[in-house]
C-alpha positions in Angstrom: -105.4 82.8 133.2 -107.7 85.7 134.0 -110.3 84.6 131.5 -110.4 81.1 133.0 -110.8 82.8 136.5 -113.6 85.0 135.2 -115.5 82.1 133.6 -115.1 80.0 136.7 -116.5 82.9 138.8 -119.5 83.2 136.5 -120.1 79.4 136.7 -119.8 79.3 140.5 -122.3 82.2 140.7 -124.7 80.1 138.7 -124.3 77.2 141.1 -124.8 79.5 144.1 -128.0 80.6 142.4 -129.3 77.0 142.8 -128.4 75.6 139.4 -126.8 72.2 138.6 -123.1 72.5 137.9 -123.2 70.4 134.7 -126.1 72.5 133.3 -124.2 75.7 134.1 -121.0 74.4 132.4 -123.1 73.6 129.3 -124.7 77.0 129.2 -121.6 79.2 130.0 -119.1 77.2 128.0 -121.3 76.7 125.0 -119.6 79.4 123.0 -116.5 80.5 125.0 -113.9 83.0 123.9 -111.1 81.4 121.9 -108.7 82.3 124.7 -110.5 80.1 127.3 -109.2 76.7 128.1 -112.3 74.7 129.1 -110.3 72.1 131.0 -108.7 74.8 133.0 -112.0 76.5 133.8 -113.5 73.2 134.9 -110.5 72.3 137.1 -110.6 75.8 138.8 -114.4 75.5 139.3 -114.3 72.0 140.8 -111.4 73.0 143.1 -113.1 76.2 144.3 -116.3 74.4 145.1 -114.4 71.6 146.8 -112.7 74.0 149.2 -115.5 76.6 149.5 -115.9 76.0 153.2 -112.4 77.5 153.6 -112.9 80.4 151.3 -116.2 81.2 152.9 -114.4 81.5 156.2 -111.6 83.6 154.8 -113.9 86.0 153.0 -115.9 86.5 156.2 -112.7 87.4 158.0 -111.4 89.7 155.2 -114.5 91.6 154.2 -116.7 93.5 156.6 -119.5 94.6 154.3 -121.3 92.2 152.0 -120.2 92.3 148.3 -123.3 93.1 146.2 -121.9 91.6 143.0 -121.8 87.9 143.6 -119.7 87.1 140.5 -117.1 89.4 142.0 -117.3 87.5 145.3 -117.1 84.2 143.4 -113.9 85.5 141.8 -112.4 86.0 145.2 -113.4 82.4 146.1 -111.5 81.3 142.9 -108.4 83.3 143.7 -108.3 82.1 147.3 -108.5 78.5 146.1 -105.6 79.1 143.8 -103.5 80.9 146.4 -104.0 78.0 148.9 -104.2 74.9 146.8 -102.6 75.5 143.4 -98.9 75.9 142.4 -99.0 79.3 140.8 -97.0 82.2 142.2 -99.0 84.6 144.4 -98.2 87.5 142.1 -99.6 85.7 139.1 -102.9 84.7 140.8 -103.5 88.2 142.2 -102.5 90.0 139.0 -104.7 87.8 136.9 -107.6 88.1 139.3 -107.5 91.8 139.2 -107.6 91.7 135.4 -110.6 89.5 135.6 -112.3 91.8 138.2 -111.9 94.7 135.8 -114.0 92.9 133.3 -116.6 92.0 135.9 -116.9 95.4 137.6 -114.1 97.8 136.9 -114.9 100.0 139.8 -114.5 97.2 142.3 -111.2 95.8 141.0 -109.3 97.6 143.7 -111.3 95.8 146.3 -110.3 92.4 144.9 -106.6 93.5 144.9 -106.8 94.7 148.5 -108.6 91.7 149.8 -106.2 89.2 148.2 -103.1 91.1 149.3 -104.5 91.4 152.9 -105.0 87.6 152.8 -101.4 87.0 151.7 -100.0 89.3 154.4 -102.0 87.3 157.1 -102.2 83.9 155.4 -100.6 81.8 158.1 -102.7 83.2 160.9 -105.9 83.1 158.9 -105.4 79.5 157.8 -104.8 78.5 161.5 -108.4 79.5 162.1 -109.7 76.7 159.9 -109.3 74.1 162.6 -111.8 75.8 165.0 -114.5 76.1 162.4 -116.3 73.0 161.2 -117.3 74.5 157.8 -113.8 75.5 157.0 -112.2 72.4 158.4 -114.3 69.9 156.5 -115.5 72.1 153.6 -119.2 71.3 154.0 -122.1 73.4 155.3 -122.3 73.3 159.0 -125.7 71.6 159.0 -124.3 68.8 156.8 -121.4 68.2 159.2 -123.8 68.1 162.2 -126.1 65.6 160.4 -123.2 63.4 159.6 -122.1 63.5 163.2 -125.5 62.5 164.4 -126.0 59.6 161.9 -122.5 58.2 161.7 -121.0 58.6 165.2 -117.9 56.6 164.4 -117.4 57.2 160.7 -118.5 60.8 160.0 -115.1 62.3 159.6 -114.0 59.6 157.1 -117.2 60.1 155.1 -116.6 63.8 154.9 -113.0 63.4 154.0 -113.7 61.0 151.2 -116.3 63.4 149.8 -113.5 66.0 149.1 -111.1 63.8 147.2 -111.0 62.9 143.5 -113.2 59.9 142.7 -111.7 56.7 141.2 -112.3 55.8 137.6 -113.9 52.4 137.7 -115.0 50.4 134.7 -117.2 47.4 134.3 -116.0 44.9 131.7 -118.7 43.7 129.4 -118.3 39.9 129.7 -120.8 39.4 126.8 -118.0 40.6 124.5 -114.7 40.0 126.3 -113.3 38.3 129.4 -111.8 40.3 132.2 -108.5 38.6 131.7 -108.3 39.5 128.0 -109.4 43.1 128.5 -106.9 43.5 131.3 -104.2 42.4 128.9 -105.4 45.1 126.4 -105.0 47.7 129.1 -101.5 46.5 130.1 -100.5 46.5 126.4 -101.5 50.2 126.3 -99.6 51.0 129.5 -102.8 51.7 131.4 -102.2 50.6 135.0 -105.2 49.2 136.8 -106.4 46.9 139.5 -109.2 44.3 139.7 -111.5 45.1 142.6 -114.2 42.4 142.3 -115.9 40.5 139.5 -115.9 42.7 136.4 -114.8 45.9 138.2 -111.4 47.4 137.4 -110.1 50.7 138.7 -107.8 52.6 136.4 -104.9 54.1 138.5 -104.8 57.5 136.8 -108.2 58.6 135.4 -108.1 59.5 131.7 -110.7 60.5 129.0 -112.9 57.5 128.4 -112.3 57.8 124.6 -108.6 57.2 125.3 -109.4 53.9 127.0 -109.2 51.1 124.4 -112.4 49.3 123.5 -115.0 51.9 124.6 -116.5 52.3 121.1 -116.4 48.5 120.7 -118.4 48.1 123.8 -115.8 46.3 125.8 -116.6 48.2 129.0 -118.7 50.9 130.7 -117.7 53.5 133.3 -119.5 52.6 136.5 -118.7 52.9 140.1 -118.0 49.5 141.8 -120.8 50.1 144.4 -123.3 50.6 141.6 -122.1 47.4 139.9 -123.3 45.4 142.9 -127.0 46.0 142.0 -127.1 43.2 139.5 -125.8 40.8 142.1 -128.3 41.8 144.8 -131.3 41.3 142.5 -130.8 37.6 142.7 -131.4 37.2 139.0 -132.0 34.0 137.0 -131.9 33.6 133.2 -135.4 34.2 131.7 -136.5 36.6 134.4 -138.9 39.4 133.5 -137.1 42.5 134.9 -138.0 46.2 135.3 -135.4 48.8 135.7 -137.4 51.9 136.9 -135.9 55.4 136.8 -133.3 53.8 134.5 -131.2 56.6 132.9 -128.4 56.7 132.0 -128.6 53.0 131.8 -125.6 51.8 133.8 -127.6 49.3 135.9 -129.8 48.3 132.9 -126.7 47.2 130.9 -125.1 45.7 134.0 -128.1 43.4 134.5 -128.1 42.4 130.8 -124.4 41.6 130.9 -124.8 39.4 133.9 -127.9 37.3 132.9 -130.1 36.5 129.9 -133.2 38.3 131.0 -136.1 40.2 129.4 -135.9 43.7 130.6 -137.9 46.9 130.5 -135.9 50.1 131.0 -138.3 52.8 132.2 -137.3 56.5 132.0 -139.7 59.4 131.7 -137.2 61.9 130.4 -136.9 61.4 126.6 -133.4 62.9 126.4 -132.1 60.7 129.2 -133.9 57.7 127.7 -131.9 58.3 124.5 -128.7 57.8 126.5 -130.0 54.4 127.6 -130.6 53.5 123.9 -127.1 54.7 123.0 -125.5 52.6 125.7 -127.5 49.5 124.7 -126.4 49.9 121.1 -122.7 50.4 122.0 -122.6 47.4 124.2 -124.6 45.1 121.9 -127.5 44.6 124.3 -131.2 44.7 124.0 -134.0 46.0 126.2 -137.4 47.6 125.8 -137.0 51.3 126.5 -140.2 53.0 127.6 -140.3 56.8 127.9 -143.0 57.0 130.5 -143.1 57.7 134.3 -143.5 55.3 137.1 -146.7 56.7 138.6 -149.9 55.7 140.2 -151.5 54.9 136.8 -148.6 53.1 135.0 -150.5 53.2 131.7 -147.5 51.8 129.9 -147.7 48.5 131.9 -149.2 45.4 130.1 -150.2 43.8 133.4 -147.5 41.1 133.2 -146.0 41.2 136.7 -142.2 41.4 137.0 -140.0 38.8 138.6 -137.5 41.5 139.7 -137.7 45.3 139.9 -134.7 47.6 140.3 -135.8 50.9 141.8 -132.8 53.3 141.8 -134.7 56.4 143.0 -133.8 60.0 142.5 -132.1 61.3 145.6 -129.9 63.9 147.2 -126.7 62.3 145.7 -125.0 62.9 149.1 -123.2 59.6 148.7 -121.5 60.7 145.4 -120.6 64.3 146.4 -117.0 63.9 145.3 -118.3 63.3 141.7 -120.8 66.2 142.0 -119.0 68.7 144.2 -121.8 71.3 143.8 -124.3 69.1 145.7 -123.1 70.0 149.1 -123.7 73.7 148.4 -127.0 73.2 146.6 -128.7 71.0 149.1 -130.8 72.4 152.0 -131.8 70.5 155.2 -135.5 70.4 154.1 -134.6 68.7 150.9 -134.2 65.3 152.5 -137.7 65.2 153.8 -139.0 66.1 150.3 -136.8 63.4 148.7 -138.1 60.9 151.2 -141.7 61.6 150.3 -141.1 61.2 146.6 -139.1 58.0 147.1 -141.8 56.5 149.1 -144.3 57.4 146.4 -142.1 55.7 143.8 -142.0 52.6 146.0 -145.7 52.5 146.3 -146.1 52.9 142.5 -143.6 50.1 141.8 -144.9 47.5 144.3 -148.1 46.5 142.4 -145.9 45.6 139.3 -144.0 42.9 141.2 -145.3 39.4 141.2 -145.8 37.3 144.3 -142.4 35.9 145.6 -140.7 38.5 143.4 -138.0 40.8 144.6 -137.6 44.6 144.5 -134.2 46.2 145.0 -134.4 49.7 146.4 -131.2 51.8 145.7 -130.1 55.3 146.5 -126.8 57.1 146.2 -127.5 58.9 149.5 -125.9 58.5 152.9 -128.8 60.1 154.8 -131.3 58.0 156.7 -134.3 60.1 155.6 -133.9 58.7 152.1 -132.9 55.2 153.1 -133.9 53.2 156.1 -136.6 55.7 157.1 -138.3 55.3 153.6 -138.1 51.5 153.9 -139.6 51.5 157.4 -142.5 53.7 156.3 -143.1 51.5 153.3 -143.1 48.2 155.2 -145.4 49.7 157.9 -148.1 50.0 155.2 -147.2 46.9 153.2 -147.3 43.8 155.3 -146.6 41.6 152.3 -143.1 43.1 152.1 -140.3 41.1 153.7 -136.9 42.7 154.1 -134.1 40.5 152.9 -130.4 40.4 153.8 -127.7 42.5 152.1 -124.3 41.1 152.6 -121.5 43.2 151.2 -118.1 41.8 150.1 -115.5 42.0 152.9 -113.6 44.8 151.3 -116.7 47.1 151.1 -116.9 49.8 153.8 -120.4 49.6 155.1 -122.8 49.9 158.0 -125.7 47.5 157.7 -127.3 48.3 154.3 -125.3 51.4 153.8 -122.1 51.5 151.7 -120.0 54.3 153.1 -117.9 56.2 150.5 -114.4 54.9 150.3 -111.4 55.1 147.9 -112.9 52.1 146.0 -116.6 52.9 145.9 -119.3 55.5 146.4 -121.9 55.7 149.2 -124.9 53.7 148.1 -127.9 52.3 150.1 -129.3 48.9 149.2 -132.5 47.2 150.4 -134.0 44.0 149.0 -137.8 43.5 149.5 -139.5 40.2 148.7 -143.3 40.1 148.1 -145.0 37.6 150.3 
């Protein structure tokens, strides 16, 4: 276990240094020691980041002087998570953490031992202190909690709570290849319990590796959150439409559109590696689109001047509405980020609008729950574009929402939708 603890501590240190968790995983676990179980490392890392508000509080109570070696401090975060949330014996966790500490900084291994044993002696009293501290109670930075309280007066606790649970595994059945009914029969025959949520969306009761779900290679389904699947519905598509999916990688919404209607579609993605994922998904699902590896900018040199009937603009954002899938987000983001995101999102809207034909529709989407990236951006855009008419978004009854904002729930992520029609 101690090697898994050590690797998890190194990865968490990378995240706290401002790096994306997936990128750190890829870098650190590229050539791990033979003794390291990657699945165990990832489980420990996710759990530690999920409950870091609590371990931050506890370390603050247990250690007077700042620990200079942040990997060592990250190891203490790991051990506290295991002592409070996992089923190992206290002795095992402490013993293994001390062994890991000796490999990180031999001279400080006694400190790790002392801190963890002090925690165990005072565990009950220390944990009682969680309730009085927002960061430890909700496991988010204090500024995040305060922002949620301000923007979601009635729902803020529910949104925070959902962000700390494991996300559902939702799939979208490819009706170009198989009906929902027939695919559901295949799942049942393989003893995979599931439930139909809406349309082509099925939630698998117990998440498993996608390669263990029958029909993936054959293109019978894609993994996509139910909230994201609604994009193809709100575009108000018709067969024959000329459609642009801007900022399209990894291609989930591109393929959803193509599965729902017979349209001609341009999938725009400036990152060549991410564009490759779109092409791979199209091939697997048996769909066709024109993938262009160019940015959506003020020049749009790739554009042939044929205006689009529909544009899907799923803009880069804070990902605050999918934090349970990207647990590092809440510790990476800073309050100033949302203003910066809003500026870039408004710029993308301005760049996309000239590509839309008169009476055409643009669907603006984020996976954020914060107003600075959502309604504030739309309000600023409409103020300077009098030819933009805001349409109505009506969510299905079982969707948890406030106006145009889907709130994270057990069935879906937190997405924002806005439909704009060009007058």
